[in-house]
C-alpha positions in Angstrom: 80.8 240.4 124.1 81.6 244.0 125.2 85.1 245.3 124.7 85.8 245.6 128.4 84.7 241.9 129.0 86.9 240.8 126.1 89.9 242.6 127.5 89.4 241.1 131.0 89.0 237.6 129.4 92.2 238.0 127.4 94.1 239.2 130.4 93.0 236.2 132.5 93.9 233.8 129.7 97.3 235.3 129.2 98.4 233.9 132.6 97.8 230.4 131.3 100.1 230.9 128.3 103.8 230.3 128.2 105.7 232.5 125.7 108.7 230.5 124.5 111.8 232.3 123.7 113.2 232.0 120.2 116.0 229.5 119.7 119.3 231.4 119.3 120.8 231.3 115.8 124.5 231.8 115.2 125.6 234.8 113.1 126.5 234.2 109.4 130.2 234.4 110.1 129.9 231.4 112.5 127.6 229.4 110.3 129.7 230.0 107.2 132.4 227.7 108.7 130.1 224.8 109.3 130.1 221.9 106.9 127.3 219.4 107.1 128.4 215.7 107.0 127.4 213.3 104.3 124.1 212.0 105.5 124.1 208.2 105.7 122.0 205.9 107.8 125.1 204.0 109.0 126.7 207.1 110.4 123.5 208.6 111.9 121.3 207.8 114.8 117.7 207.5 113.6 114.8 208.3 115.9 111.5 207.6 114.2 108.6 210.0 114.3 106.7 208.2 117.1 109.8 208.0 119.2 110.6 211.7 118.5 107.0 212.7 119.5 107.3 210.6 122.7 110.7 212.1 123.6 109.3 215.6 123.1 106.2 215.0 125.3 108.3 213.3 128.0 110.8 216.2 128.0 108.1 218.8 128.2 106.5 217.0 131.1 109.7 216.1 132.9 111.3 219.6 132.6 108.8 222.0 131.1 110.3 224.8 128.9 111.2 227.8 131.0 111.5 225.8 134.2 114.2 227.3 136.5 115.7 226.1 139.7 114.6 227.9 142.9 116.5 231.0 144.0 119.5 230.1 146.1 119.5 226.5 144.8 122.6 224.5 145.6 124.8 223.2 142.8 123.1 219.8 142.6 119.7 221.3 142.2 120.9 223.7 139.6 122.5 220.8 137.7 119.3 218.6 137.9 117.2 221.5 136.4 119.3 221.5 133.2 118.0 219.1 130.5 121.6 218.6 129.2 122.4 216.9 132.5 120.4 213.9 131.4 120.7 211.1 128.9 117.5 209.8 127.3 116.9 206.1 126.6 114.1 205.1 124.3 112.6 201.7 123.7 109.6 200.7 121.5 106.8 198.8 123.0 103.5 197.7 121.6 101.9 200.9 120.2 104.0 202.9 122.7 107.4 204.3 123.3 109.2 204.0 126.7 111.4 207.0 127.6 113.8 207.1 130.5 115.8 210.1 131.6 118.9 209.3 133.6 121.0 212.0 135.3 124.8 212.2 134.5 125.6 214.8 137.2 129.1 213.6 137.8 130.1 213.9 134.1 128.0 216.9 133.1 128.3 219.0 136.3 131.4 217.7 138.1 129.3 216.7 141.1 129.2 213.4 143.0 125.9 211.7 142.6 123.9 211.9 145.8 120.3 211.5 144.5 118.6 208.3 145.2 116.1 208.9 142.4 117.5 207.4 139.2 115.7 209.7 136.8 112.2 209.5 135.3 110.5 206.9 133.1 107.5 207.4 130.8 105.3 205.2 128.7 103.8 207.3 125.9 101.2 206.0 123.4 101.8 206.4 119.7 99.0 209.0 119.6 100.8 211.1 122.2 99.2 210.3 125.6 101.3 209.8 128.7 100.1 206.4 129.8 102.4 206.1 132.8 105.2 208.0 134.5 107.5 206.9 137.2 
């Protein structure tokens, strides 16, 4: 391939890529004061690998990284565009995990719930395929 063709191809492909920003890390003076707990199963919430994979896939489909509310969005729309507005419920099925996102707009944003849509539900196979979304 000629250099000019390669440059054009790479330019076109770059529009399909999403560059994810790096997760912020606290400075050493903040992290120095953090003490990890004693790790015990009884005091922890365990999410097994297949459930973790299903949750990640559902999150990326439901609210893809970098998604922002429209300009001039009202307070409710801004609230619903933040992943921390939602609780995630997980249940195991036969060779799949069910994931449900439910908004907590009153608790997390101080807004009265007005949305008729109760969230989003996913069925995700253990090999990482979205089998159904609702």
